[in-house]
Backbone as CSV, one residue per row, in Angstrom:
resi,resn,N_x,N_y,N_z,CA_x,CA_y,CA_z,C_x,C_y,C_z
1,MET,10.632,29.422,-72.446,10.338,28.018,-72.262,8.861,27.749,-72.524
2,PRO,8.533,26.673,-73.182,7.129,26.378,-73.465,6.392,25.903,-72.217
3,LEU,5.083,25.968,-72.287,4.240,25.466,-71.200,4.413,23.959,-71.062
4,SER,4.200,23.455,-69.841,4.205,22.009,-69.670,3.038,21.424,-70.457
5,SER,3.104,20.153,-70.759,2.070,19.559,-71.608,0.686,19.622,-70.953
6,ASN,0.612,19.470,-69.632,-0.678,19.548,-68.952,-1.255,20.955,-68.998
7,LYS,-0.401,21.949,-68.750,-0.882,23.331,-68.784,-1.216,23.753,-70.206
8,LEU,-0.439,23.303,-71.158,-0.739,23.621,-72.550,-2.085,23.025,-72.952
9,ALA,-2.336,21.787,-72.560,-3.617,21.151,-72.868,-4.763,21.922,-72.217
10,LEU,-4.585,22.350,-70.973,-5.613,23.126,-70.284,-5.887,24.438,-70.997
11,VAL,-4.833,25.148,-71.387,-4.998,26.422,-72.086,-5.715,26.212,-73.418
12,VAL,-5.327,25.191,-74.163,-5.961,24.924,-75.460,-7.444,24.606,-75.274
13,ILE,-7.776,23.773,-74.297,-9.180,23.432,-74.043,-9.975,24.658,-73.624
14,LEU,-9.399,25.480,-72.736,-10.097,26.692,-72.300,-10.311,27.667,-73.448
15,VAL,-9.319,27.814,-74.312,-9.452,28.730,-75.452,-10.522,28.228,-76.425
16,ILE,-10.500,26.950,-76.736,-11.502,26.403,-77.660,-12.903,26.544,-77.071
17,ALA,-13.059,26.178,-75.804,-14.373,26.293,-75.167,-14.795,27.755,-75.065
18,GLY,-13.869,28.633,-74.711,-14.188,30.057,-74.606,-14.628,30.647,-75.922
19,LEU,-13.905,30.310,-76.995,-14.297,30.811,-78.317,-15.639,30.238,-78.746
20,TYR,-15.872,28.981,-78.426,-17.150,28.356,-78.774,-18.305,29.091,-78.099
21,PHE,-18.191,29.287,-76.794,-19.283,29.944,-76.078,-19.413,31.414,-76.463
22,ALA,-18.300,32.081,-76.722,-18.352,33.509,-77.029,-18.819,33.795,-78.451
23,LEU,-18.529,32.897,-79.396,-18.755,33.250,-80.794,-19.786,32.416,-81.536
24,ASP,-20.072,31.208,-81.139,-20.918,30.339,-81.957,-22.400,30.597,-81.704
25,HIS,-22.881,31.714,-82.256,-24.295,32.047,-82.152,-24.984,31.925,-83.499
26,THR,-24.366,31.244,-84.416,-24.932,31.080,-85.747,-25.584,29.706,-85.870
27,TYR,-26.320,29.534,-86.927,-26.921,28.224,-87.159,-25.843,27.279,-87.661
28,SER,-25.580,26.275,-86.899,-24.656,25.216,-87.286,-25.046,23.977,-86.489
29,PRO,-24.560,22.821,-86.861,-24.916,21.609,-86.120,-24.440,21.629,-84.664
30,PHE,-23.503,22.498,-84.337,-22.924,22.501,-82.991,-23.198,23.779,-82.215
31,ASN,-24.172,24.591,-82.650,-24.421,25.823,-81.912,-25.146,25.541,-80.610
32,HIS,-25.318,26.566,-79.797,-25.885,26.410,-78.459,-27.250,25.738,-78.457
33,GLU,-28.140,26.203,-79.309,-29.483,25.642,-79.321,-29.504,24.196,-79.809
34,ALA,-28.642,23.876,-80.764,-28.630,22.531,-81.344,-28.173,21.471,-80.343
35,ILE,-27.302,21.854,-79.408,-26.841,20.851,-78.449,-27.581,20.941,-77.118
36,GLY,-28.550,21.844,-77.024,-29.437,21.861,-75.872,-29.000,22.697,-74.686
37,ILE,-28.166,23.712,-74.881,-27.801,24.545,-73.735,-28.457,25.920,-73.787
38,GLY,-29.542,26.030,-74.520,-30.382,27.219,-74.427,-30.052,28.337,-75.373
39,THR,-30.835,29.394,-75.198,-30.745,30.533,-76.106,-30.249,31.795,-75.409
40,MET,-29.732,31.702,-74.220,-29.280,32.882,-73.479,-27.886,33.275,-73.972
41,HIS,-27.849,33.943,-75.114,-26.584,34.245,-75.776,-25.680,35.158,-74.949
42,SER,-26.239,36.103,-74.240,-25.391,37.007,-73.450,-24.675,36.244,-72.338
43,VAL,-25.346,35.294,-71.712,-24.709,34.485,-70.675,-23.604,33.628,-71.278
44,HIS,-23.869,33.052,-72.446,-22.848,32.241,-73.108,-21.635,33.086,-73.489
45,THR,-21.875,34.294,-73.954,-20.777,35.184,-74.323,-19.931,35.531,-73.103
46,ILE,-20.582,35.876,-71.999,-19.851,36.204,-70.771,-19.063,34.992,-70.283
47,PHE,-19.680,33.817,-70.301,-18.999,32.595,-69.888,-17.785,32.320,-70.778
48,GLY,-17.933,32.538,-72.079,-16.815,32.358,-73.002,-15.674,33.305,-72.714
49,ILE,-15.995,34.559,-72.409,-14.966,35.541,-72.092,-14.257,35.170,-70.793
50,VAL,-15.008,34.670,-69.817,-14.397,34.231,-68.561,-13.434,33.069,-68.813
51,LEU,-13.840,32.109,-69.650,-12.947,30.991,-69.972,-11.675,31.483,-70.659
52,LEU,-11.810,32.439,-71.570,-10.628,32.992,-72.234,-9.731,33.727,-71.242
53,ALA,-10.328,34.427,-70.283,-9.540,35.125,-69.262,-8.789,34.127,-68.378
54,ILE,-9.437,33.018,-68.034,-8.769,31.990,-67.231,-7.599,31.395,-68.011
55,ALA,-7.795,31.151,-69.307,-6.704,30.629,-70.139,-5.533,31.607,-70.166
56,ALA,-5.837,32.888,-70.297,-4.776,33.896,-70.306,-4.065,33.951,-68.959
57,ALA,-4.811,33.802,-67.868,-4.200,33.827,-66.534,-3.285,32.627,-66.326
58,VAL,-3.718,31.446,-66.753,-2.876,30.247,-66.624,-1.595,30.435,-67.432
59,TRP,-1.733,30.923,-68.644,-0.574,31.151,-69.509,0.373,32.171,-68.860
60,SER,-0.194,33.266,-68.360,0.606,34.331,-67.768,1.297,33.875,-66.492
61,MET,0.584,33.152,-65.620,1.188,32.671,-64.374,2.341,31.726,-64.666
62,ASP,2.166,30.862,-65.671,3.236,29.939,-66.028,4.444,30.700,-66.568
63,LYS,4.186,31.681,-67.405,5.267,32.476,-67.983,5.994,33.263,-66.899
64,ASN,5.237,33.856,-65.963,5.863,34.633,-64.890,6.650,33.745,-63.936
65,SER,6.160,32.557,-63.648,6.872,31.671,-62.727,8.187,31.188,-63.319
66,LYS,8.244,31.031,-64.620,9.483,30.576,-65.259,10.521,31.690,-65.380
67,THR,10.089,32.957,-65.479,11.044,34.057,-65.590,11.639,34.403,-64.238
68,LYS,10.974,34.064,-63.136,11.480,34.369,-61.801,12.479,33.337,-61.313
69,LYS,12.580,32.202,-61.966,13.508,31.156,-61.514,14.917,31.461,-61.899
């Protein structure tokens, strides 16, 4: 069964934000320095990985709750 629309939206937002923080360390109009959130790349990478882990946990909890019903 697919995720509910609210949970799917949350997972998609968390994945996009996680990938952005974890990977966008290049020069682009939307990189960390260009939008004003600093140059601490290691912190951004860790934060991105945490967001991806939360997305995976939401996905997994939803999947596990549906298989137990």
